[in-house]
Every structure is written in structure tokens, then in C-alpha cells.
N, C-alpha and C positions, 0 to 999 in steps of 0.2 A: 869529853862529857860522859861517854858510854861507860868508861871504867868506874865512874863514881855513881852509877845508877844502882839504887838499892832495890832488890827484889825480895819481897817478904814471902817466906814460905812456912812460917811458924805462927801459930795462934798468938803466942805471947808477944811477938814483935808487932803483929797487927794491932793487938790491944794497946800497946804503947803508942803507936802512931795515932790511933783513933782517940786515945785519951788527950793527946796534944791537940788534935783537930777540934775537940769539943770546946777548946778555949779560943778558937779562931772564929772570925765573923763569917767565913765561908770556906768551903773546900770544893775544888773542881774535880769532876769525876768523869771517867769514860770507861768503856769496856771494849774488849775484842771478843768475838764469838764466832761460832760456825753454825750454819743451819742447812747446809746443802744436803746433808744425809739424815737429818732428823726433823721431826715435827716441831719439837721445842728447841729453842736456841740453846746451844751448849756454851756455857760461859768458860772462856779460856784465859782471860787476863783482865785485871782491873787496874786502872791508872788513877792515882790520887795526887793532888797538889794543894799545898797550903798557900796562903797569901804571901807576897814578897815581904822580906824582912824590913824593907824600906821603900819609899816611893821611888828612890833613885835606882833601885836594883830589882826589876821585875822578875829576875830569875832566881832570887835569893831564897824563896820559901822552900821548905822541904817538899820533895816530890818523890813518890815511890811507885813501884809496880807491885801488885799483889797477884800471886800465882794460885788461883783457885784449884788447880789440878795437883798441887803439892800434897803428898800423902799426909793425912792427919790434920790438915789446916781447916779450922772452923771459921766461917765468915760471920759468926755471931757478933764479934766486936764491931765489924763494919755495919751490921744491921742495927746495932745499938746506937752507933753514930747517926745512922739514917733517921732514927726516932728522936734524936736530940734536936729540938726545934730552935735552939739558940744559934745554930750554925747552918747557914744556907748551903744547900747542895746544888752546885752549878754543873749543868750538862749542856751539850750542844746536840740538838736533834735527839731528844731524850726518849722518844717513844719506844724504840727497840730495847734500850737499856732498862727502862721501867718495866717492860713486859717480862724481861728476864727476872728481875728482882721480885716482881709480883708473883710470878709462877713459882720461883724457887723458895721465897720466904714469906709470901703473902703480905707484903708491905710496899709502901711507896716512900722514897726519901722526902722528908719534910724539914723545913720549907724547901720548895723546889724553884729553881730558876733555869729556864731553857733559853740559851742565847740565840738559837735560831728563831724562836717565837719572838723574843724581845727585839731582835734585829728587824723582823717584819713590822712590828709595831712602831719601831723607830725610823721606818722608811727605807730600809735596805733592800726591799723587794721581796718576792715570794720565795720561800724555802731556800734562803741564802745559805751557801755552803760554808763550812768551817774555813776552808782555804781562802775564800774571799774575805772573810772577816779577819783572818790572820794578816792578810796583805793590807787591808784598808785601815784596820784599827791598830793591830800590833806592829805594823810596818815590818813584817818579817815574811819569810818564805818557808814552805814545807818541803822536806825531802820525800818524794813519792815512791822511792825505790822499793819500799817494803809494803806497798799498798795491798798486794795480793798474797800476803803471807797466810800459810796454814797455821793459825795461832794455837792449834792443839799440839803441835809438834814441839818436842824439847830436845836439846836446849835451844833457846832463842839466841840469835846472834846479837852482837852489840848494836848493829845497825837496826835490827828489828826493835830492840828495846828503846833506842833513841827515837825512832819513828813513833812508837806507842806513847812515850812520855810527852812528846811534843803536843799531843792531843789535849793535854791538861795544863802544860806550862803556859802556852800562849793564851789559853782560855781565861787566865786570871785577868790580864789587862783588858780582854774583850768584855768580860763580865763587869769590871769596874767602870768601863766607859759606858756600856749600855745601861747599867743601873743608874748612873748619873744622868743620862739622857732621859730615862723614864721619869725620874724625879723632876728634872728641869721642865719637861713638857706635861707634867701631871698626868702621866699615862700608866702609872703602876696598876691602877684598877683594870685597865685594858688587858695588861699581861695576866692578871689574876683570872680574868674570865677565860682567856685562852688556855691557861694551865689547868683549869678545872676539868677540861676534857681529858688531859693526860693523866690526871689523878683519879679518874673515875674507873673503878674496876670493870665496868661494862665495856670499856674500850678494849680490853684485852681478853674478854671471854668469848669464845666461839662455841655456840651451842649447836650440836649436830642437827637438831631439828630445824635450825634457821639457816643452815649452810647453803641451801638451794637458792636463797634470795640473792646471793652474790654471784650466781652463775648467769652469764649473759645468754639470752636465747631470744629468738625471734617469734617463738610460738607461745601463745597465751592460752592454749586449750587447757581447761582445768584438769582433764585426765592426764595429759602430757605432763603438766606441772606436778601432779600428784606422784607420778612415777619418778620424775626428776627429784622431787623432795626426798623420797625414800632412798634413792641412789646416793644423793648427796649426804643424807643422814648416815648411811652405812659407811661411806668412804671416810667421813670425818671421824666417826667413832673408831673405825679400824685403824686409821692413821694415828689418832691420839693414843690409843691403847698400846700400840706397838712402837710409838715414837719414830715414825717414818714420815717423809713428806707425802702429802696427799696425792701428789702427781705420781708417786710410786705405786699407788693403788690403781687409779686411772685418771686421765686428764679430763678437763671439762668437755672437750670436743667428743671424746669417747662416751662420756656420760650422756651428752645430748643425743648421740647416735643410739645408745641403749634405750633411752626414753622414747625414741621414735620407733625403733624396730621391735621392742618388747620381747626380747629373747625368752624362751621357755625351757631351754635345755642347754647343756654344754655344747651340743652340736651347733645350736644357734649362735652361741658365743664364738665358736670357732670361725664363723663366717663374718665376724666383725672386721671392718677395715682399720679401726683405730684402737682397739683394745690391746693392751700389752699382753704378751704371751703368758706371763705368770698369772694374769687375771682370768684366764680362760679355763682354769681348773682349780681345784682345792678350795680353801676357805673363801678366797675372794669371789670365785665363780659362784659358790653357794650363796654368798651374801648378795651378789648381784641378782641372782634368780629369785631369791626371797624378796628383795626390795621391789623388783618389777612386779611380782605377784601381788604384794601388799598394795602397791600403787594402783594396780588395776582393780583391786577389790574394795578399796576403802571408799567410804561414803563421805569422808572428811576431805572434800576437795578444796584446794587453795583458791582463794578469790583474788585473782590478779587485779592490781590497781587499774581501774579504767582510766583511759587517757582523758585529760581535761578537754571537753568539747570546745572550749574557747568561747569568748564573748565578743561582740562587735567592738572593734577598736583595740583589742588586746595587743595586736602586733604593733600598732602605732604607740600605745602606751609603753610597751616594753622598750621600744626605741628611745622614747623620751627618758625613761628611767636609766637607760645606759648613758645617755648624755649627762644626766644629773649625777650619776655615780662617778663618772670620770671627773667632773668638776669638783665634787666633794672629796674624792680621793686625792686629787692634786692639791687641794687646799689643806688637807690633813697630812700630806706627805707620806701616804701609804699606798701600797699596791691595791688597785680596785678589787682584785679577787680576794683580798683579805677581808674586805667589807661584805661583798656579795658576789655570788656566782651568777652565771647567765640563767640557770634554772631558778634561782631565788627571784630574779627580776621578772621572769615569766610568771612565776607563782604569784607575786604581788600584783601583777597586771590582771590576773584572773580572779583576784579576790582572796587569796590565801594570806592569812595574817599570822601564821605560826612559823614563818621562816626566820632563821637566825639573824638575817639582816635587819629585822625589826625589833631586836632585843638588845639590851645592854648598851655598851659603848657604840655599837654599830647604829643603834637607833639615834643616838645623839649626833653622830657624824652624818648619817645618811637616811636612816629609816623614817624618822619623823617627817622629814621633807618629802620622802618618797610617798608616804601616805597622803600628805597634803596635795602633792601633785596628782595622785590618782583620784583624789576627791574633787579636783578642779579648783582648789583654794589658792594655788600658786601656779606660776608659769615660768618658763625659761626665756631668758633674753641673752642675745649674743651682742657684745660690743667690744671692738678692738681685739678680737680673737679670744676673749674671755666669756665664759657662760656665767650668767648671774640668775639668782632666784628673785622673781618679782611677784607682787600680788597679782592675782588674776583679775581681769576686768569684770 
């Protein structure tokens, strides 16, 4: 097989393939990339496959590799295909792929189908892996020998090319099976709701001024958080501008230490237990000291979200909601966590009505009954090992 693999390195050849793809009902897509040494993912390889030429031969459709590192190659024909809404673009676990295309080209492939999300909606469990779907749906196995390839190195071996192409050839039968299941169970709207998050630009935008919110800390002091906010802002901006991993600037534990110790000089930075050596001098050191000073002087103090004080019976109601969720998830054939998280249940129990579990298809499956249970309109009954919803007395 490897000897027949086509690797596209010229724009004209890519344009020909994409022209053909526009006449197909779908195209399967995957990418290989590196991010260990950069802030933004470096696109190293693109895999594309068209539908099989016949139902009896799932391997028959044209499948190619595209080398984005080839000199002079423009990906504009591919982006034009992504804009072509008559052809579905099929990915598995698309988030990182979409982030690359959004950052590089400012677009999302439309229409989009993510087989990992579709598999969850169809009852295959949470975040099901591609290998599992290949085994269960395509009835095939994957060669894992090239899993840890440095995809930026050239030339790629035949084994590496075969490994990469398998990510889109098996995806065809997986897509066709899951698409049929969604239609059969009338759950296409469920998938659309889930994909809306992946197609939202906000999913992929990290604003430096908001970076501190992702740092886990046990301290809720407004002044500490103000310093942390400025340190996180500087780190994110510095990493983005230089395209380096944020951990190359300083790690979270070092940032928390800095927010606590409030260094005022390079000598203070030199006494840090956790700060990288390169961060104790030069531009990073100057940025740290400026951020600490700004955090100490600002009057714009963060307002940490106060913990919900709780209401009488909340713990008991949360437990009842968990029982209801399990029963509803089993009946729908989906993983409970796809419908609601533990924090969602606790929020509902304390009166929050803005949680995702109360909206869209989740409301139909679980949320509406959850509200009725919280209002005392229904009760739960166990009979023969099954939990049923019954009217409250």
C-alpha cells in the first residue's frame, strides 16, 4: 500500500484533488502537527480521503497526503474546499485540527462532522478514541509503530505515511455508520448542538487578560489574584508573541510562588525555588517585576467568585439528581457526563438555572425532569432494579 500513497507537494495537484472532492458528499480529514516547542501548533501533514468508489470496497476512494512544509505549496485550494458547504468535512476529535485552521486561515471547515462527538451521542461512551471506533465499527486494527513520529522531519518513511493515511481511510466507514445511527435515532440536532462549541471562535481564543482564570490556586485574596492576573497576562503575551510554550516562560507553580513572594528585584528573583534560570534576568525578569508591581498598585482587584453557601437539602437533592441522571442516561444510551457534570447537578440543586444540562437536547433528556424533581413535582421510584419517575404525592 505504501508504494501507492500519493503525497501532494504542489498547489496545482492539491487544487485538482480539491476540485474532485467538491463533487463528493464528504471528505475525511486529519492532521499531524507539533506543539512541544511552540505556542501555536505547527502543521506538518494533512490527510484527506474521499468516499469509497462502491459500498463493497471501502478502501477504494482516493486518499492522499498533503505536505504543508513543501516549498511553494499554497493551502488555499484546501481552504476553498473547506468553504464548500456541499461536501461534509469529517474529522475525529477535531478540536486541535480546527484550532490550527482557525489560527492559520481564520476559518472553520463547513459543514463539520466530528466522529468522536457523534460516537458519544450514539452511546459509545465519553471521548471515545479513534482506535476503538476502528475496531468496533470498521472491524480493523491500527499499526501503532509510528505514533510518536516527529512529523516535521523529512523524508517520511513508508510506514509513517501508511500510519498517517489510516487515520482517514477507516474514518470513512466510521462516519457512514455514525451518520446513519444519528438519522435512525433522530439525534442529528444533538450533534449540531455539540459541534456549535467547536465552530465558535471563542473556543480557540486565549486572551492574555483572562489567562489567570485557568490557573488553579488555593488563595482567593484579591491582591494575590491581582498580581497573579498580571503575571499570567505577561506570560501569555510573551509566549504568543515569540511563539514559545508558556511553560518556557514560567510554569504555574512558579507563577503562584511569585504572586505570593512579590519579588521587587532581580536579586529577589534569584531566590525563587521554582523559577527557570532564564526567567531570572533579561526580558522575562523585567516583565515579571513590572507585572508584580502593577498587581500591587492596581485598584482594579479581581472579584473571586464566592462559594455558594448552600441551602438546606441541597446535598440530598444533588444525590437525587444523580440517581435521575443515571436513569435518564441509561434510557438514552449515552454517558451520564455527556448530559451533566457533577458541578451541573450541584448548581441545579442550589437554584442555578443557567447550566448546560438545562438547555437544548439535554433538557429534553434530563433537564426538564431535573427541574420538576427540584420543584417537588415528581419523585423517583425503584422497582425491580429500575428507577422510574412518578408523580409526587
